[in-house]
C-alpha positions in Angstrom: -20.5 -70.2 -20.4 -20.5 -66.4 -20.7 -22.8 -63.9 -22.3 -21.7 -61.9 -25.2 -23.1 -58.2 -25.9 -23.0 -56.7 -29.4 -23.5 -52.9 -29.8 -24.2 -51.6 -33.3 -24.4 -48.1 -34.1 -23.5 -45.2 -36.4 -20.9 -43.1 -35.5 -21.8 -39.3 -35.7 -19.6 -37.8 -38.3 -21.5 -34.5 -38.8 -18.2 -32.7 -37.8 -16.1 -34.3 -40.2 -18.2 -34.1 -43.5 -15.7 -31.8 -45.1 -12.6 -34.1 -44.3 -11.1 -36.6 -46.3 -12.2 -40.2 -46.2 -8.8 -41.2 -44.5 -9.6 -38.5 -41.7 -13.2 -39.8 -41.6 -12.2 -43.5 -41.2 -9.9 -42.5 -38.5 -12.5 -40.6 -36.6 -14.9 -43.6 -36.9 -11.8 -45.8 -35.2 -11.5 -43.0 -32.6 -15.1 -43.1 -31.7 -15.1 -46.9 -31.6 -12.3 -46.9 -29.1 -13.9 -44.2 -27.0 -17.1 -46.4 -26.9 -15.1 -49.3 -25.8 -13.2 -47.6 -23.2 -16.4 -46.3 -21.9 -18.3 -49.5 -21.8 -15.4 -51.5 -20.0 -15.3 -48.8 -17.5 -19.1 -49.2 -17.1 -19.0 -52.8 -16.7 -15.7 -53.3 -14.7 -15.8 -50.2 -12.5 -12.4 -49.4 -13.7 -11.7 -45.9 -14.3 -11.3 -44.7 -18.1 -7.9 -43.2 -17.1 -6.6 -46.7 -15.9 -7.7 -48.6 -19.1 -4.5 -49.5 -20.8 -4.6 -50.8 -24.3 -2.0 -53.6 -25.6 -1.7 -55.6 -28.7 -0.7 -59.2 -29.3 1.9 -60.1 -31.9 -0.7 -59.9 -34.8 -1.8 -56.6 -33.9 -5.2 -57.4 -32.0 -5.7 -54.9 -29.3 -6.7 -55.9 -25.9 -6.9 -54.4 -22.2 -4.1 -54.9 -19.9 -5.2 -57.6 -17.5 -8.2 -58.7 -19.8 -10.9 -57.5 -17.6 -13.2 -57.7 -20.4 -12.6 -59.1 -24.1 -13.5 -57.1 -27.0 -13.2 -56.7 -30.7 -14.6 -54.2 -33.1 -15.1 -53.8 -36.7 -16.6 -50.8 -38.7 -17.8 -50.2 -42.4 -18.3 -46.7 -43.2 -19.8 -45.1 -40.3 -21.4 -48.3 -38.9 -19.6 -49.7 -35.8 -19.9 -53.1 -34.4 -18.5 -53.5 -31.0 -18.6 -57.0 -29.2 -17.7 -57.5 -25.6 -17.5 -60.8 -23.7 -15.6 -62.5 -20.7 -14.0 -64.7 -23.4 -12.0 -64.1 -26.5 -14.3 -62.6 -29.2 -14.1 -61.5 -32.9 -16.7 -59.6 -34.9 -16.9 -58.5 -38.4 -19.3 -56.3 -40.1 -19.7 -55.4 -44.0 -22.1 -53.4 -46.2 -23.9 -55.9 -48.5 -22.6 -54.7 -51.8 -21.2 -56.1 -55.2 -18.3 -58.2 -54.8 -15.1 -59.2 -56.6 -14.9 -62.8 -58.2 -11.2 -62.5 -57.8 -11.6 -62.7 -54.0 -14.0 -65.8 -54.3 -11.4 -67.5 -56.8 -8.3 -66.7 -54.4 -9.9 -67.1 -50.9 -13.0 -69.2 -51.0 -13.1 -73.1 -50.6 -14.5 -75.5 -53.1 -17.6 -75.8 -50.9 -18.1 -72.1 -50.5 -17.6 -71.4 -54.2 -20.4 -74.2 -54.6 -22.7 -72.6 -52.1 -22.2 -69.3 -54.0 -23.1 -70.9 -57.2 -26.4 -72.1 -55.7 -27.7 -68.4 -55.5 -30.8 -67.8 -57.3 -29.8 -64.2 -58.2 -27.3 -61.4 -57.8 -28.9 -60.2 -54.4 -28.8 -63.6 -52.9 -25.3 -64.1 -54.3 -24.1 -60.9 -52.5 -25.8 -61.9 -49.4 -24.0 -65.3 -49.6 -20.6 -63.9 -50.2 -20.7 -61.6 -47.2 -22.4 -64.4 -45.1 -18.8 -66.5 -46.0 -16.4 -63.4 -45.7 -17.7 -61.9 -42.4 -17.8 -65.6 -40.7 -14.3 -66.0 -42.0 -12.8 -62.7 -40.8 -14.6 -63.0 -37.6 -13.1 -66.5 -37.0 -9.8 -65.2 -37.6 -10.3 -62.1 -35.4 -11.5 -64.4 -32.7 -8.4 -66.5 -32.8 -6.4 -63.3 -32.6 -4.4 -63.7 -36.0 -6.3 -61.8 -38.7 -5.6 -62.8 -42.2 -2.3 -64.3 -41.4 -4.3 -67.2 -40.0 -5.2 -68.1 -43.6 -8.3 -69.1 -45.2 -8.1 -72.8 -45.1 -11.5 -73.5 -43.7 -15.0 -73.4 -45.3 -18.2 -71.7 -43.7 -20.5 -73.6 -46.2 -21.2 -77.0 -47.8 -22.7 -77.1 -51.2 -26.3 -76.6 -49.7 -25.8 -74.6 -47.0 -24.0 -73.0 -44.4 -21.7 -75.1 -42.3 -22.1 -76.3 -38.7 -18.6 -76.3 -37.9 -15.3 -74.3 -38.8 -12.2 -76.1 -39.1 -8.7 -74.8 -39.7 -5.5 -76.7 -39.7 -3.7 -73.8 -38.1 -6.5 -72.5 -35.8 -8.6 -75.6 -34.6 -12.5 -75.9 -34.9 -15.4 -73.8 -33.7 -18.9 -74.6 -34.5 -21.0 -72.0 -36.6 -24.8 -70.8 -36.7 -26.6 -68.4 -39.0 -29.4 -66.3 -37.8 -31.3 -63.1 -37.7 -31.9 -62.6 -34.2 -30.9 -63.1 -30.5 -31.0 -66.8 -29.7 -29.2 -69.1 -27.2 -26.1 -70.7 -28.5 -23.9 -73.7 -28.0 -20.2 -73.3 -27.1 -17.9 -72.2 -29.8 -20.5 -70.4 -32.1 -20.4 -67.8 -34.7 -23.5 -66.3 -35.7 -24.6 -63.9 -38.7 -27.1 -61.1 -38.2 -28.6 -59.1 -41.1 -28.9 -55.6 -40.0 -31.0 -52.9 -41.8 -30.7 -49.3 -41.8 -32.8 -46.8 -43.5 -31.3 -43.4 -44.7 -32.3 -42.2 -48.2 -32.7 -45.8 -48.9 -32.4 -49.2 -47.3 -28.9 -50.3 -46.6 -28.2 -53.8 -45.7 -25.3 -54.9 -43.5 -24.1 -58.7 -42.8 -22.5 -59.1 -39.4 -20.6 -62.5 -37.9 -19.5 -62.8 -34.4 -17.5 -65.5 -33.4 -16.9 -66.6 -29.7 -16.0 -69.4 -27.5 -18.0 -70.7 -24.3 -20.9 -68.4 -25.3 -24.2 -69.3 -23.6 -26.3 -66.2 -24.9 -26.0 -63.2 -27.3 -27.6 -59.8 -27.0 -27.5 -57.4 -29.7 -28.0 -54.1 -28.8 
């Protein structure tokens, strides 16, 4: 059993205000990478100059020797960085309008039924991103990205599933909640995060890990 640490923060992009969206996105990636390097060095005692990043066959980054597993996701300037002594996956998304085409193409029948049970546009958006981030986090946890396929359901007609099962990737239990809790092995959790700028902006995050005993969100 292990503990997963999740850091959620807004990257400082003040010096990139006049840059293109592509440059700003690259800057967020660089800030996230520097954060990962610094945290891994802090936890493991390895010098930042000795930390070497490698990539698996699907492009998922990891640190040579795997002194600490990590995964990163960012949406706009908001970064989610997950760390664990076991493999881990994370995805964070801004809760916004979504495309019905994505639902038709990538969601299972159970997930579509769960979406149809929404009581309004706001809940429908929330349910969409509960499902989408859970799918992404599971695929990133498995280290395959979207190439792993979406042949698993995160929801039933009446609620969110207790177990994810993919013919390609195996199974993982799933829970959804809004805070730090003790969890069982192979859990995925969804946490709604609120930031206040000029308006309240809502983000949905899923983290998937194996053998996690507890999750701490910073």
